[in-house]
N, C-alpha and C positions, 0 to 999 in steps of 0.2 A: 693690389689693384682696386683700391677704393671700395672695399666691401663686396665686390662681385666675384673676385677670384678669377681663375683661368677658364671657368666655364663659359665666360662671355665669348671667348675666341673659338670655342668648339660648337657654338650654337648653329643649327642647320648644317651640320657636317662641314664646318669651316668655310661657309659661304662668303665670309668677308674677304677672302683671297680673290674672288672673281673680279670685283671692280678694280683691284690693285694690279692684277697680272694680265687680265684680258686686253687692255690697251696696248701692251707691249707685243703680244702675239698678233693682234689686229694690225698694228703698224708694220710688222715684219711681213705678214701675209699680203697686205696692200702693196708694199714696195715690191715684193716678189711678183705679184700678179701684174703690176704696172710694167715692170721690166720685161716680163714674158709677152704680154699682149700689145704693148705700145712701144717699148724700147727697141725691139727688133725691127720695127717698121721705120724708124728714123734713120736716114742715111748718115754716115759719119762724114762731117765736113770740117775742114780746118777752120779755126777761129779767124775772124776778119783781120785781126792784127798780124796774122801769119802771111797774108797776101803781100805782094811786093809793095813796099813803101820806099819813097825816095828818102834816102838817108845820106848823111855825110860819111866819112870813112870810119867813124867809130860806131855806127849804127844808131845815131841819134836822129830822129825825124827832122827834116828841114822845116816843115810846117806842122802846126798842131792839128790841122784838118786831115793830115795823113794818118793820124792815129785811128780815126773812125772808119 
């Protein structure tokens, strides 16, 4: 380890792990809290492409404006 040995990684009780691991736990906590506090408030709606579109017999839209 370039003259320092493994003591470098045990400095301040392995503090170097905090900046490496903390973002992962923070992202999980943020996603969970968003789902709990905001996600339940959003009603489930079918996507716009699931609405009735004018199609030919094979399901292909007759006009490209029917896709939106």
